[in-house]
PDB file with SEQRES, HELIX, SHEET and CRYST1 records, atoms N, CA, C and O in Angstrom:
SEQRES   1 A   76  MET ASN PRO ALA PRO MET GLN ALA PHE VAL TYR TRP ILE          
SEQRES   2 A   76  GLU ALA ALA ARG GLU ASP LEU ALA LEU ALA ARG LEU TYR          
SEQRES   3 A   76  GLU THR PRO ALA ASN ARG ALA PRO VAL LEU ARG ARG THR          
SEQRES   4 A   76  MET ALA CYS VAL ALA LEU ALA LEU GLY ALA ALA ASN ALA          
SEQRES   5 A   76  LEU ARG ASP GLN PRO ARG ARG ASN LEU CYS LEU ARG VAL          
SEQRES   6 A   76  MET ARG TRP LEU ARG ALA ALA LEU ALA ALA LEU                  
HELIX    1 AA1 PRO A    3  ALA A   23  1                                  21    
HELIX    2 AA2 PRO A   29  LEU A   53  1                                  25    
HELIX    3 AA3 GLN A   56  ALA A   75  1                                  20    
CRYST1    1.000    1.000    1.000  90.00  90.00  90.00 P 1           1          
ATOM      1  N   MET A   1     146.319  33.140  58.734  1.00  0.00           N  
ATOM      2  CA  MET A   1     145.422  34.220  59.098  1.00  0.00           C  
ATOM      3  C   MET A   1     145.729  34.656  60.531  1.00  0.00           C  
ATOM      4  O   MET A   1     145.933  33.829  61.421  1.00  0.00           O  
ATOM      5  N   ASN A   2     145.755  35.931  60.724  1.00  0.00           N  
ATOM      6  CA  ASN A   2     145.982  36.501  62.045  1.00  0.00           C  
ATOM      7  C   ASN A   2     144.710  36.316  62.888  1.00  0.00           C  
ATOM      8  O   ASN A   2     143.642  36.770  62.477  1.00  0.00           O  
ATOM      9  N   PRO A   3     144.795  35.667  64.045  1.00  0.00           N  
ATOM     10  CA  PRO A   3     143.585  35.432  64.847  1.00  0.00           C  
ATOM     11  C   PRO A   3     143.063  36.674  65.563  1.00  0.00           C  
ATOM     12  O   PRO A   3     141.916  36.685  66.010  1.00  0.00           O  
ATOM     13  N   ALA A   4     143.876  37.715  65.680  1.00  0.00           N  
ATOM     14  CA  ALA A   4     143.449  38.896  66.446  1.00  0.00           C  
ATOM     15  C   ALA A   4     142.195  39.559  65.869  1.00  0.00           C  
ATOM     16  O   ALA A   4     141.283  39.859  66.639  1.00  0.00           O  
ATOM     17  N   PRO A   5     142.096  39.806  64.547  1.00  0.00           N  
ATOM     18  CA  PRO A   5     140.858  40.418  64.048  1.00  0.00           C  
ATOM     19  C   PRO A   5     139.626  39.545  64.274  1.00  0.00           C  
ATOM     20  O   PRO A   5     138.543  40.060  64.551  1.00  0.00           O  
ATOM     21  N   MET A   6     139.784  38.226  64.157  1.00  0.00           N  
ATOM     22  CA  MET A   6     138.638  37.344  64.386  1.00  0.00           C  
ATOM     23  C   MET A   6     138.207  37.400  65.846  1.00  0.00           C  
ATOM     24  O   MET A   6     137.013  37.439  66.143  1.00  0.00           O  
ATOM     25  N   GLN A   7     139.172  37.403  66.755  1.00  0.00           N  
ATOM     26  CA  GLN A   7     138.839  37.505  68.175  1.00  0.00           C  
ATOM     27  C   GLN A   7     138.180  38.844  68.472  1.00  0.00           C  
ATOM     28  O   GLN A   7     137.242  38.913  69.265  1.00  0.00           O  
ATOM     29  N   ALA A   8     138.663  39.902  67.844  1.00  0.00           N  
ATOM     30  CA  ALA A   8     138.066  41.224  68.039  1.00  0.00           C  
ATOM     31  C   ALA A   8     136.637  41.240  67.511  1.00  0.00           C  
ATOM     32  O   ALA A   8     135.736  41.779  68.155  1.00  0.00           O  
ATOM     33  N   PHE A   9     136.431  40.644  66.331  1.00  0.00           N  
ATOM     34  CA  PHE A   9     135.082  40.606  65.762  1.00  0.00           C  
ATOM     35  C   PHE A   9     134.123  39.880  66.696  1.00  0.00           C  
ATOM     36  O   PHE A   9     133.034  40.379  66.983  1.00  0.00           O  
ATOM     37  N   VAL A  10     134.519  38.716  67.167  1.00  0.00           N  
ATOM     38  CA  VAL A  10     133.666  37.924  68.061  1.00  0.00           C  
ATOM     39  C   VAL A  10     133.387  38.700  69.354  1.00  0.00           C  
ATOM     40  O   VAL A  10     132.255  38.716  69.837  1.00  0.00           O  
ATOM     41  N   TYR A  11     134.403  39.329  69.900  1.00  0.00           N  
ATOM     42  CA  TYR A  11     134.237  40.097  71.137  1.00  0.00           C  
ATOM     43  C   TYR A  11     133.215  41.219  70.950  1.00  0.00           C  
ATOM     44  O   TYR A  11     132.300  41.363  71.761  1.00  0.00           O  
ATOM     45  N   TRP A  12     133.365  42.013  69.890  1.00  0.00           N  
ATOM     46  CA  TRP A  12     132.488  43.168  69.708  1.00  0.00           C  
ATOM     47  C   TRP A  12     131.074  42.768  69.311  1.00  0.00           C  
ATOM     48  O   TRP A  12     130.114  43.430  69.705  1.00  0.00           O  
ATOM     49  N   ILE A  13     130.929  41.707  68.544  1.00  0.00           N  
ATOM     50  CA  ILE A  13     129.580  41.231  68.205  1.00  0.00           C  
ATOM     51  C   ILE A  13     128.882  40.716  69.462  1.00  0.00           C  
ATOM     52  O   ILE A  13     127.692  40.962  69.658  1.00  0.00           O  
ATOM     53  N   GLU A  14     129.606  40.016  70.297  1.00  0.00           N  
ATOM     54  CA  GLU A  14     129.017  39.524  71.547  1.00  0.00           C  
ATOM     55  C   GLU A  14     128.632  40.694  72.458  1.00  0.00           C  
ATOM     56  O   GLU A  14     127.580  40.659  73.096  1.00  0.00           O  
ATOM     57  N   ALA A  15     129.470  41.718  72.521  1.00  0.00           N  
ATOM     58  CA  ALA A  15     129.141  42.901  73.325  1.00  0.00           C  
ATOM     59  C   ALA A  15     127.887  43.589  72.777  1.00  0.00           C  
ATOM     60  O   ALA A  15     127.038  44.038  73.547  1.00  0.00           O  
ATOM     61  N   ALA A  16     127.775  43.671  71.466  1.00  0.00           N  
ATOM     62  CA  ALA A  16     126.587  44.282  70.852  1.00  0.00           C  
ATOM     63  C   ALA A  16     125.345  43.452  71.153  1.00  0.00           C  
ATOM     64  O   ALA A  16     124.283  44.004  71.440  1.00  0.00           O  
ATOM     65  N   ARG A  17     125.473  42.142  71.087  1.00  0.00           N  
ATOM     66  CA  ARG A  17     124.333  41.267  71.375  1.00  0.00           C  
ATOM     67  C   ARG A  17     123.870  41.443  72.817  1.00  0.00           C  
ATOM     68  O   ARG A  17     122.669  41.482  73.086  1.00  0.00           O  
ATOM     69  N   GLU A  18     124.815  41.548  73.740  1.00  0.00           N  
ATOM     70  CA  GLU A  18     124.455  41.762  75.142  1.00  0.00           C  
ATOM     71  C   GLU A  18     123.775  43.113  75.338  1.00  0.00           C  
ATOM     72  O   GLU A  18     122.821  43.225  76.108  1.00  0.00           O  
ATOM     73  N   ASP A  19     124.264  44.138  74.643  1.00  0.00           N  
ATOM     74  CA  ASP A  19     123.635  45.460  74.746  1.00  0.00           C  
ATOM     75  C   ASP A  19     122.218  45.439  74.193  1.00  0.00           C  
ATOM     76  O   ASP A  19     121.326  46.075  74.753  1.00  0.00           O  
ATOM     77  N   LEU A  20     122.001  44.710  73.095  1.00  0.00           N  
ATOM     78  CA  LEU A  20     120.643  44.620  72.541  1.00  0.00           C  
ATOM     79  C   LEU A  20     119.706  43.925  73.519  1.00  0.00           C  
ATOM     80  O   LEU A  20     118.549  44.321  73.662  1.00  0.00           O  
ATOM     81  N   ALA A  21     120.192  42.911  74.180  1.00  0.00           N  
ATOM     82  CA  ALA A  21     119.362  42.238  75.185  1.00  0.00           C  
ATOM     83  C   ALA A  21     119.033  43.202  76.326  1.00  0.00           C  
ATOM     84  O   ALA A  21     117.925  43.182  76.862  1.00  0.00           O  
ATOM     85  N   LEU A  22     119.988  44.031  76.687  1.00  0.00           N  
ATOM     86  CA  LEU A  22     119.767  45.025  77.735  1.00  0.00           C  
ATOM     87  C   LEU A  22     118.782  46.105  77.275  1.00  0.00           C  
ATOM     88  O   LEU A  22     117.952  46.560  78.062  1.00  0.00           O  
ATOM     89  N   ALA A  23     118.869  46.510  76.028  1.00  0.00           N  
ATOM     90  CA  ALA A  23     117.981  47.557  75.507  1.00  0.00           C  
ATOM     91  C   ALA A  23     116.519  47.136  75.563  1.00  0.00           C  
ATOM     92  O   ALA A  23     115.637  47.982  75.711  1.00  0.00           O  
ATOM     93  N   ARG A  24     116.258  45.857  75.449  1.00  0.00           N  
ATOM     94  CA  ARG A  24     114.874  45.381  75.513  1.00  0.00           C  
ATOM     95  C   ARG A  24     114.246  45.644  76.878  1.00  0.00           C  
ATOM     96  O   ARG A  24     113.023  45.728  76.994  1.00  0.00           O  
ATOM     97  N   LEU A  25     115.069  45.773  77.900  1.00  0.00           N  
ATOM     98  CA  LEU A  25     114.555  45.989  79.255  1.00  0.00           C  
ATOM     99  C   LEU A  25     114.061  47.414  79.476  1.00  0.00           C  
ATOM    100  O   LEU A  25     113.257  47.664  80.374  1.00  0.00           O  
ATOM    101  N   TYR A  26     114.539  48.342  78.661  1.00  0.00           N  
ATOM    102  CA  TYR A  26     114.170  49.746  78.827  1.00  0.00           C  
ATOM    103  C   TYR A  26     113.005  50.096  77.920  1.00  0.00           C  
ATOM    104  O   TYR A  26     113.027  49.811  76.723  1.00  0.00           O  
ATOM    105  N   GLU A  27     111.990  50.715  78.499  1.00  0.00           N  
ATOM    106  CA  GLU A  27     110.804  51.056  77.725  1.00  0.00           C  
ATOM    107  C   GLU A  27     110.811  52.498  77.243  1.00  0.00           C  
ATOM    108  O   GLU A  27     110.248  52.800  76.191  1.00  0.00           O  
ATOM    109  N   THR A  28     111.440  53.392  77.997  1.00  0.00           N  
ATOM    110  CA  THR A  28     111.404  54.799  77.606  1.00  0.00           C  
ATOM    111  C   THR A  28     112.550  55.116  76.644  1.00  0.00           C  
ATOM    112  O   THR A  28     113.649  54.580  76.783  1.00  0.00           O  
ATOM    113  N   PRO A  29     112.288  55.987  75.672  1.00  0.00           N  
ATOM    114  CA  PRO A  29     113.329  56.349  74.709  1.00  0.00           C  
ATOM    115  C   PRO A  29     114.566  56.959  75.361  1.00  0.00           C  
ATOM    116  O   PRO A  29     115.683  56.744  74.891  1.00  0.00           O  
ATOM    117  N   ALA A  30     114.375  57.715  76.434  1.00  0.00           N  
ATOM    118  CA  ALA A  30     115.514  58.349  77.098  1.00  0.00           C  
ATOM    119  C   ALA A  30     116.470  57.310  77.680  1.00  0.00           C  
ATOM    120  O   ALA A  30     117.676  57.550  77.752  1.00  0.00           O  
ATOM    121  N   ASN A  31     115.949  56.178  78.089  1.00  0.00           N  
ATOM    122  CA  ASN A  31     116.791  55.118  78.635  1.00  0.00           C  
ATOM    123  C   ASN A  31     117.319  54.186  77.554  1.00  0.00           C  
ATOM    124  O   ASN A  31     118.424  53.656  77.671  1.00  0.00           O  
ATOM    125  N   ARG A  32     116.536  53.988  76.512  1.00  0.00           N  
ATOM    126  CA  ARG A  32     116.920  53.041  75.465  1.00  0.00           C  
ATOM    127  C   ARG A  32     117.966  53.623  74.508  1.00  0.00           C  
ATOM    128  O   ARG A  32     118.831  52.892  74.027  1.00  0.00           O  
ATOM    129  N   ALA A  33     117.898  54.911  74.232  1.00  0.00           N  
ATOM    130  CA  ALA A  33     118.790  55.530  73.237  1.00  0.00           C  
ATOM    131  C   ALA A  33     120.276  55.368  73.578  1.00  0.00           C  
ATOM    132  O   ALA A  33     121.051  54.997  72.696  1.00  0.00           O  
ATOM    133  N   PRO A  34     120.703  55.627  74.811  1.00  0.00           N  
ATOM    134  CA  PRO A  34     122.135  55.449  75.098  1.00  0.00           C  
ATOM    135  C   PRO A  34     122.615  54.002  74.906  1.00  0.00           C  
ATOM    136  O   PRO A  34     123.742  53.766  74.471  1.00  0.00           O  
ATOM    137  N   VAL A  35     121.757  53.054  75.231  1.00  0.00           N  
ATOM    138  CA  VAL A  35     122.134  51.651  75.058  1.00  0.00           C  
ATOM    139  C   VAL A  35     122.250  51.325  73.571  1.00  0.00           C  
ATOM    140  O   VAL A  35     123.168  50.614  73.161  1.00  0.00           O  
ATOM    141  N   LEU A  36     121.330  51.837  72.770  1.00  0.00           N  
ATOM    142  CA  LEU A  36     121.401  51.600  71.324  1.00  0.00           C  
ATOM    143  C   LEU A  36     122.623  52.279  70.715  1.00  0.00           C  
ATOM    144  O   LEU A  36     123.235  51.742  69.792  1.00  0.00           O  
ATOM    145  N   ARG A  37     122.981  53.456  71.226  1.00  0.00           N  
ATOM    146  CA  ARG A  37     124.196  54.125  70.728  1.00  0.00           C  
ATOM    147  C   ARG A  37     125.443  53.321  71.070  1.00  0.00           C  
ATOM    148  O   ARG A  37     126.356  53.202  70.252  1.00  0.00           O  
ATOM    149  N   ARG A  38     125.480  52.774  72.271  1.00  0.00           N  
ATOM    150  CA  ARG A  38     126.619  51.940  72.663  1.00  0.00           C  
ATOM    151  C   ARG A  38     126.667  50.670  71.796  1.00  0.00           C  
ATOM    152  O   ARG A  38     127.745  50.212  71.417  1.00  0.00           O  
ATOM    153  N   THR A  39     125.502  50.116  71.492  1.00  0.00           N  
ATOM    154  CA  THR A  39     125.436  48.954  70.609  1.00  0.00           C  
ATOM    155  C   THR A  39     125.975  49.307  69.233  1.00  0.00           C  
ATOM    156  O   THR A  39     126.701  48.522  68.623  1.00  0.00           O  
ATOM    157  N   MET A  40     125.618  50.490  68.746  1.00  0.00           N  
ATOM    158  CA  MET A  40     126.109  50.947  67.439  1.00  0.00           C  
ATOM    159  C   MET A  40     127.631  51.055  67.458  1.00  0.00           C  
ATOM    160  O   MET A  40     128.289  50.688  66.484  1.00  0.00           O  
ATOM    161  N   ALA A  41     128.189  51.550  68.547  1.00  0.00           N  
ATOM    162  CA  ALA A  41     129.647  51.665  68.647  1.00  0.00           C  
ATOM    163  C   ALA A  41     130.307  50.284  68.634  1.00  0.00           C  
ATOM    164  O   ALA A  41     131.356  50.102  68.016  1.00  0.00           O  
ATOM    165  N   CYS A  42     129.699  49.325  69.307  1.00  0.00           N  
ATOM    166  CA  CYS A  42     130.247  47.961  69.313  1.00  0.00           C  
ATOM    167  C   CYS A  42     130.208  47.351  67.918  1.00  0.00           C  
ATOM    168  O   CYS A  42     131.160  46.696  67.497  1.00  0.00           O  
ATOM    169  N   VAL A  43     129.118  47.564  67.209  1.00  0.00           N  
ATOM    170  CA  VAL A  43     129.003  47.023  65.848  1.00  0.00           C  
ATOM    171  C   VAL A  43     129.994  47.717  64.924  1.00  0.00           C  
ATOM    172  O   VAL A  43     130.549  47.082  64.028  1.00  0.00           O  
ATOM    173  N   ALA A  44     130.223  49.007  65.126  1.00  0.00           N  
ATOM    174  CA  ALA A  44     131.213  49.720  64.303  1.00  0.00           C  
ATOM    175  C   ALA A  44     132.611  49.138  64.522  1.00  0.00           C  
ATOM    176  O   ALA A  44     133.382  49.006  63.571  1.00  0.00           O  
ATOM    177  N   LEU A  45     132.937  48.793  65.755  1.00  0.00           N  
ATOM    178  CA  LEU A  45     134.228  48.162  66.031  1.00  0.00           C  
ATOM    179  C   LEU A  45     134.301  46.760  65.419  1.00  0.00           C  
ATOM    180  O   LEU A  45     135.353  46.348  64.931  1.00  0.00           O  
ATOM    181  N   ALA A  46     133.193  46.037  65.446  1.00  0.00           N  
ATOM    182  CA  ALA A  46     133.145  44.724  64.795  1.00  0.00           C  
ATOM    183  C   ALA A  46     133.302  44.877  63.288  1.00  0.00           C  
ATOM    184  O   ALA A  46     133.919  44.031  62.640  1.00  0.00           O  
ATOM    185  N   LEU A  47     132.749  45.946  62.726  1.00  0.00           N  
ATOM    186  CA  LEU A  47     132.905  46.211  61.297  1.00  0.00           C  
ATOM    187  C   LEU A  47     134.371  46.437  60.948  1.00  0.00           C  
ATOM    188  O   LEU A  47     134.844  45.957  59.918  1.00  0.00           O  
ATOM    189  N   GLY A  48     135.082  47.154  61.784  1.00  0.00           N  
ATOM    190  CA  GLY A  48     136.512  47.350  61.560  1.00  0.00           C  
ATOM    191  C   GLY A  48     137.268  46.025  61.553  1.00  0.00           C  
ATOM    192  O   GLY A  48     138.169  45.818  60.740  1.00  0.00           O  
ATOM    193  N   ALA A  49     136.894  45.133  62.463  1.00  0.00           N  
ATOM    194  CA  ALA A  49     137.532  43.813  62.496  1.00  0.00           C  
ATOM    195  C   ALA A  49     137.167  43.001  61.258  1.00  0.00           C  
ATOM    196  O   ALA A  49     138.013  42.297  60.708  1.00  0.00           O  
ATOM    197  N   ALA A  50     135.910  43.093  60.816  1.00  0.00           N  
ATOM    198  CA  ALA A  50     135.494  42.378  59.605  1.00  0.00           C  
ATOM    199  C   ALA A  50     136.241  42.904  58.383  1.00  0.00           C  
ATOM    200  O   ALA A  50     136.604  42.137  57.491  1.00  0.00           O  
ATOM    201  N   ASN A  51     136.467  44.216  58.348  1.00  0.00           N  
ATOM    202  CA  ASN A  51     137.245  44.781  57.243  1.00  0.00           C  
ATOM    203  C   ASN A  51     138.684  44.279  57.286  1.00  0.00           C  
ATOM    204  O   ASN A  51     139.274  43.998  56.243  1.00  0.00           O  
ATOM    205  N   ALA A  52     139.253  44.166  58.490  1.00  0.00           N  
ATOM    206  CA  ALA A  52     140.620  43.659  58.616  1.00  0.00           C  
ATOM    207  C   ALA A  52     140.703  42.200  58.159  1.00  0.00           C  
ATOM    208  O   ALA A  52     141.719  41.762  57.619  1.00  0.00           O  
ATOM    209  N   LEU A  53     139.624  41.467  58.382  1.00  0.00           N  
ATOM    210  CA  LEU A  53     139.573  40.068  57.939  1.00  0.00           C  
ATOM    211  C   LEU A  53     139.298  39.941  56.442  1.00  0.00           C  
ATOM    212  O   LEU A  53     139.516  38.887  55.845  1.00  0.00           O  
ATOM    213  N   ARG A  54     138.821  41.025  55.851  1.00  0.00           N  
ATOM    214  CA  ARG A  54     138.374  41.016  54.444  1.00  0.00           C  
ATOM    215  C   ARG A  54     137.272  39.980  54.238  1.00  0.00           C  
ATOM    216  O   ARG A  54     137.260  39.231  53.262  1.00  0.00           O  
ATOM    217  N   ASP A  55     136.354  39.970  55.193  1.00  0.00           N  
ATOM    218  CA  ASP A  55     135.258  39.005  55.205  1.00  0.00           C  
ATOM    219  C   ASP A  55     133.961  39.723  54.843  1.00  0.00           C  
ATOM    220  O   ASP A  55     133.363  40.405  55.675  1.00  0.00           O  
ATOM    221  N   GLN A  56     133.538  39.564  53.602  1.00  0.00           N  
ATOM    222  CA  GLN A  56     132.358  40.278  53.098  1.00  0.00           C  
ATOM    223  C   GLN A  56     131.064  39.905  53.831  1.00  0.00           C  
ATOM    224  O   GLN A  56     130.289  40.807  54.147  1.00  0.00           O  
ATOM    225  N   PRO A  57     130.788  38.627  54.118  1.00  0.00           N  
ATOM    226  CA  PRO A  57     129.544  38.318  54.847  1.00  0.00           C  
ATOM    227  C   PRO A  57     129.485  38.961  56.238  1.00  0.00           C  
ATOM    228  O   PRO A  57     128.432  39.449  56.648  1.00  0.00           O  
ATOM    229  N   ARG A  58     130.593  38.964  56.954  1.00  0.00           N  
ATOM    230  CA  ARG A  58     130.596  39.604  58.273  1.00  0.00           C  
ATOM    231  C   ARG A  58     130.436  41.115  58.139  1.00  0.00           C  
ATOM    232  O   ARG A  58     129.747  41.748  58.938  1.00  0.00           O  
ATOM    233  N   ARG A  59     131.070  41.679  57.137  1.00  0.00           N  
ATOM    234  CA  ARG A  59     130.939  43.117  56.877  1.00  0.00           C  
ATOM    235  C   ARG A  59     129.479  43.467  56.574  1.00  0.00           C  
ATOM    236  O   ARG A  59     128.943  44.440  57.105  1.00  0.00           O  
ATOM    237  N   ASN A  60     128.850  42.675  55.729  1.00  0.00           N  
ATOM    238  CA  ASN A  60     127.443  42.918  55.380  1.00  0.00           C  
ATOM    239  C   ASN A  60     126.541  42.791  56.602  1.00  0.00           C  
ATOM    240  O   ASN A  60     125.591  43.557  56.759  1.00  0.00           O  
ATOM    241  N   LEU A  61     126.840  41.822  57.468  1.00  0.00           N  
ATOM    242  CA  LEU A  61     126.067  41.669  58.696  1.00  0.00           C  
ATOM    243  C   LEU A  61     126.154  42.936  59.543  1.00  0.00           C  
ATOM    244  O   LEU A  61     125.139  43.444  60.020  1.00  0.00           O  
ATOM    245  N   CYS A  62     127.362  43.438  59.725  1.00  0.00           N  
ATOM    246  CA  CYS A  62     127.549  44.657  60.529  1.00  0.00           C  
ATOM    247  C   CYS A  62     126.805  45.838  59.920  1.00  0.00           C  
ATOM    248  O   CYS A  62     126.146  46.595  60.631  1.00  0.00           O  
ATOM    249  N   LEU A  63     126.910  45.993  58.613  1.00  0.00           N  
ATOM    250  CA  LEU A  63     126.228  47.113  57.953  1.00  0.00           C  
ATOM    251  C   LEU A  63     124.716  46.994  58.088  1.00  0.00           C  
ATOM    252  O   LEU A  63     124.029  47.995  58.288  1.00  0.00           O  
ATOM    253  N   ARG A  64     124.196  45.778  57.981  1.00  0.00           N  
ATOM    254  CA  ARG A  64     122.757  45.565  58.124  1.00  0.00           C  
ATOM    255  C   ARG A  64     122.302  45.915  59.540  1.00  0.00           C  
ATOM    256  O   ARG A  64     121.278  46.574  59.718  1.00  0.00           O  
ATOM    257  N   VAL A  65     123.056  45.478  60.540  1.00  0.00           N  
ATOM    258  CA  VAL A  65     122.698  45.778  61.935  1.00  0.00           C  
ATOM    259  C   VAL A  65     122.798  47.278  62.197  1.00  0.00           C  
ATOM    260  O   VAL A  65     121.957  47.842  62.897  1.00  0.00           O  
ATOM    261  N   MET A  66     123.820  47.927  61.641  1.00  0.00           N  
ATOM    262  CA  MET A  66     123.958  49.375  61.832  1.00  0.00           C  
ATOM    263  C   MET A  66     122.799  50.129  61.205  1.00  0.00           C  
ATOM    264  O   MET A  66     122.335  51.119  61.772  1.00  0.00           O  
ATOM    265  N   ARG A  67     122.321  49.689  60.054  1.00  0.00           N  
ATOM    266  CA  ARG A  67     121.139  50.326  59.440  1.00  0.00           C  
ATOM    267  C   ARG A  67     119.923  50.162  60.337  1.00  0.00           C  
ATOM    268  O   ARG A  67     119.151  51.102  60.526  1.00  0.00           O  
ATOM    269  N   TRP A  68     119.755  48.966  60.889  1.00  0.00           N  
ATOM    270  CA  TRP A  68     118.630  48.719  61.776  1.00  0.00           C  
ATOM    271  C   TRP A  68     118.722  49.599  63.018  1.00  0.00           C  
ATOM    272  O   TRP A  68     117.718  50.161  63.457  1.00  0.00           O  
ATOM    273  N   LEU A  69     119.913  49.719  63.584  1.00  0.00           N  
ATOM    274  CA  LEU A  69     120.083  50.545  64.782  1.00  0.00           C  
ATOM    275  C   LEU A  69     119.832  52.021  64.485  1.00  0.00           C  
ATOM    276  O   LEU A  69     119.222  52.724  65.291  1.00  0.00           O  
ATOM    277  N   ARG A  70     120.306  52.493  63.323  1.00  0.00           N  
ATOM    278  CA  ARG A  70     120.029  53.892  62.953  1.00  0.00           C  
ATOM    279  C   ARG A  70     118.533  54.149  62.843  1.00  0.00           C  
ATOM    280  O   ARG A  70     118.036  55.182  63.292  1.00  0.00           O  
ATOM    281  N   ALA A  71     117.821  53.202  62.243  1.00  0.00           N  
ATOM    282  CA  ALA A  71     116.361  53.340  62.116  1.00  0.00           C  
ATOM    283  C   ALA A  71     115.697  53.331  63.490  1.00  0.00           C  
ATOM    284  O   ALA A  71     114.775  54.106  63.745  1.00  0.00           O  
ATOM    285  N   ALA A  72     116.166  52.457  64.368  1.00  0.00           N  
ATOM    286  CA  ALA A  72     115.576  52.391  65.718  1.00  0.00           C  
ATOM    287  C   ALA A  72     115.844  53.685  66.479  1.00  0.00           C  
ATOM    288  O   ALA A  72     114.967  54.179  67.189  1.00  0.00           O  
ATOM    289  N   LEU A  73     117.046  54.235  66.337  1.00  0.00           N  
ATOM    290  CA  LEU A  73     117.348  55.504  67.019  1.00  0.00           C  
ATOM    291  C   LEU A  73     116.546  56.662  66.441  1.00  0.00           C  
ATOM    292  O   LEU A  73     116.112  57.547  67.178  1.00  0.00           O  
ATOM    293  N   ALA A  74     116.346  56.659  65.124  1.00  0.00           N  
ATOM    294  CA  ALA A  74     115.569  57.730  64.505  1.00  0.00           C  
ATOM    295  C   ALA A  74     114.109  57.676  64.931  1.00  0.00           C  
ATOM    296  O   ALA A  74     113.441  58.709  64.985  1.00  0.00           O  
ATOM    297  N   ALA A  75     113.613  56.491  65.232  1.00  0.00           N  
ATOM    298  CA  ALA A  75     112.215  56.327  65.630  1.00  0.00           C  
ATOM    299  C   ALA A  75     111.975  56.736  67.080  1.00  0.00           C  
ATOM    300  O   ALA A  75     110.825  56.895  67.491  1.00  0.00           O  
ATOM    301  N   LEU A  76     113.034  56.908  67.856  1.00  0.00           N  
ATOM    302  CA  LEU A  76     112.854  57.257  69.280  1.00  0.00           C  
ATOM    303  C   LEU A  76     112.495  58.705  69.461  1.00  0.00           C  
ATOM    304  O   LEU A  76     112.309  59.159  70.591  1.00  0.00           O  
TER     305      LEU A  76                                                      
END                                                                             
């Protein structure tokens, strides 16, 4: 197995997790929305790595988080 997609997946998931922790600090929608959009971009990149790995559980995790982020952005 090529380790590059796994390293990419771990990197982007960790970046998304850090962005989510940062988003909790912002109370106003104008400040929170850009952070959530950046989190969505990180998860999308992690999804690409999960697809390269052909790892269905990781892919499902990314899709679930992206649905949650879309709902959170729509609620702002």
